[in-house]
N, C-alpha and C positions, 0 to 999 in steps of 0.2 A: 628220700626226707623234703618236706614243700620250703619251697624257699621262699616263701611272702612268712614265715616260721620267725626269724629273726629278720624285719622290717625293720625298720628304726626309725622313717619318717616322718609318720604321724608320732613318734614322741621327738624331735626334736621341732616339729609347726607349729606343737600345742604351746611351743616355749614363744614363735615368734615367729606365729603368724598377727597378719593384719587388723586392724577394727574393721565389722563388717557392716556399713551405714544400716541395714535392713536388718538387724537381728536387734530385738530388744534388752535392755541391760537396765539394769540395776542395783542397788546399793550391796543388796547380795548376794545376788549373783557375782560381784567383782569381786568381793571380798573371801565370799566362797575358792573361786578361781585363784586368787593372789593367795590364800594360807596352801590350796595346793599344790601351788607351783612349788609355795618356804621349804613346804616341805619336801619335794621330789630332791628339790636342792640338797637340803641337809641330808638325805639320807646320801645323797652321791656324794658331797662331804665325805661325811662320815664315812662312807663302803670304801672310796680312796684312803682315808686314814688310814684303815685298817690293812689294806692292800703291803700299803706303806711298811706301818709294823707289822706284817708278817715277811714280808721279802727284805727290806732293809736291816731290822736288828734277827 
């Protein structure tokens, strides 16, 4: 089994990375990344609620 299969470092660095001054950004790119982060956060909240309901109830 590969050890890098469950490497979650890139996932967390996506949420908490600092701005790179050499990278070009515009409104569309910032909006796309914000919506992407928001959708992943909503998915995680929904998944946690599902797990809570499954184990507690």
